[in-house]
C-alpha positions, 0 to 999 in steps of 0.5 A, spaced: 036 631 400 041 626 402 048 624 399 049 619 394 053 613 395 059 616 389 059 623 393 060 619 399 066 615 395 069 622 394 068 624 401 072 618 404 077 619 399 079 625 402 079 623 409 086 623 413 087 618 417 090 614 423 094 608 423 093 604 430 097 598 430 096 598 422 091 599 420 088 605 418 082 609 423 079 615 420 078 621 427 072 623 428 075 632 427 076 629 419 069 625 418 065 632 421 068 635 416 067 630 411 059 630 413 059 637 413 061 637 406 056 632 405 050 636 407 053 643 409 046 644 413 045 637 415 046 637 422 049 632 429 044 632 436 047 628 442 043 626 449 045 624 454 041 618 455 043 616 462 049 618 468 050 616 475 056 614 479 062 617 474 059 612 467 055 616 461 051 614 457 050 618 450 047 617 443 048 621 437 044 623 431 045 626 424 041 629 419 040 630 412 039 637 411 031 635 410 032 633 418 031 626 415 035 621 421 041 618 417 044 614 424 045 614 430 051 611 435 051 611 443 057 611 446 059 610 454 065 612 458 068 611 465 070 617 469 075 613 471 077 610 465 082 613 463 086 619 466 084 624 461 077 621 463 078 625 471 076 632 468 073 630 460 070 623 460 063 626 457 067 630 452 069 623 450 062 620 451 060 626 446 066 626 440 064 617 440 057 618 439 059 622 434 065 618 430 060 612 430 053 615 429 057 618 422 060 611 421 055 608 421 052 613 415 057 611 411 062 617 413 070 614 415 068 607 415 073 605 409 078 603 414 074 600 421 068 603 424 070 605 430 076 612 430 082 613 432 080 616 439 077 610 441 082 605 439 088 610 442 082 608 449 080 602 448 088 600 447 090 605 453 085 601 458 087 594 456 094 595 457 093 599 463 096 593 469 089 593 473 095 595 480 101 598 480 108 595 481 112 594 488 117 599 484 111 604 483 109 602 490 116 603 494 117 610 489 110 613 493 113 610 500 119 615 498 115 620 496 112 620 502 117 620 506 122 625 503 116 629 505 115 627 512 109 624 511 106 617 513 104 613 507 099 610 510 095 616 512 097 618 506 094 612 502 089 608 508 087 603 503 095 601 502 099 603 496 098 596 494 091 596 492 093 602 488 090 602 480 095 605 475 092 612 474 090 613 481 098 612 482 099 617 476 095 622 481 098 621 488 105 623 484 102 628 481 100 631 488 105 629 492 110 632 488 105 640 487 
C-alpha cells in the first residue's frame, strides 16, 4: 500500500533542509529517512546503466511495500568532476540518483527538486576555474625547485594547462 498525500505532507514537514543561496534543499539521507517512515517495508534499488571513460550513469528505483514502482531517478557523475569524485564518483552518483528518485516520489521537494549534495557539487563545478592561475603556477614551480625537481619533467604537459583539481592533486603529491 502506498502512502497518502496527507502522510507525504506530514513527513515532508519533518525533513530538515539546508539553506544554499537562499533556497532550502533536502539532503538525501533525510529523504531516505522520510521514505522509511512512509514505507517501512518499501525498497530502493540502484543500477549502473553505463560506466566508461570515467563517467557513470545510474538509475534508482523506489518501490512501495507491494513492490509497485513509485518513481525512478537518473544521475551521472564524472570521476574527474570534483576532488571527492576521484575516489567516490560511483557512490556520489548513486546518492544523487536515489535523491532524485525520492524527489520524484514527492519526498523532500517542498523547497527544491535537487538535493543539497547535488546543488553543492554543481556550484563547486561552476566556480572551478578551467586553468590554474599564474600565482598557482608559480607556487608549483617553487615547490618543484625546493625539492630539486625539474617542473618540465614533473608536468610534461605544462603547468599552465593544469586544472584546479589537478593543481590540488599536484600540491598533495609534492608535499608528501
